[in-house]
N, C-alpha and C positions, 0 to 999 in steps of 0.2 A: 504493500499500500504506500502510495507516495504522500509525502509530507506536503500539506498545502503551503502556499507561499506566504511569506511574512506580510503583514499588512504595510502599505506604504507609510513612510515616515513624513512628516511635514512640521512646519514650524508657524507659530503665529507671526504675523508681520508687526514687529515690535519696533522696528527702526524705520525711518523714513524712505530709505532705499528698498526695504522689503516690502513695505506698503505700496510703494510705486510699482515695483515689479509685478506684485499680485494685481493691481488695478490694470496694468498694461496687458497682463495676460488674461484676465477674467473679462474684462469689459467686451472685447470682440466676441467672445464665446457666447455672450448674451445679447449680442447686437446693440450694444450701448456705446453710443459715441460721447466721450467726456470732453467738454470744451475746455481749451487751454485755461481759461479763466477760473475754472472749477477744479482743476486738479489739486490745488493745495488743499482745499477744503475736503476732497474725497480722500486723500492721503492721511489727513488728520482724523477723518471719521473712521477709516479702517484701522488705525492706530488705537483709537479709543474703543472700538469694538474688540480688538485684540486684547486690550487690557482688562475689559469686562470678561471676556472669555477665559483669560488666564485665571481670574478669581474663581470661577466656576469649576475650571479643570483642576485647580489645586485642592479642591475639596475632596478628601478620600471618599470612595464609594465601595460597596460591596456587591457582589453579584445578586444578592438577595434584597438589596434595596429596591423600593418601588416608589413611583412619583406620587407626590400628594395629590389626593383627589381634588382638594380645593386650595387655592393660595390664601394664606391668612398671614399678612405681615406681622 
């Protein structure tokens, strides 16, 4: 029996260069044209989203964890 391939590795775009590379790669895939005057804002938004994702991904989870049925802050 063959061993399944390892899942791909990826990184959150935490630097302006990484966020810009993600934007440049992903935008054409979804048919999105980003005007030059919007690029700085999109890069900042991608970095902010990466920072939020890092907080969520840093939380330890267990395979038996289940999502909460109702969000209560």
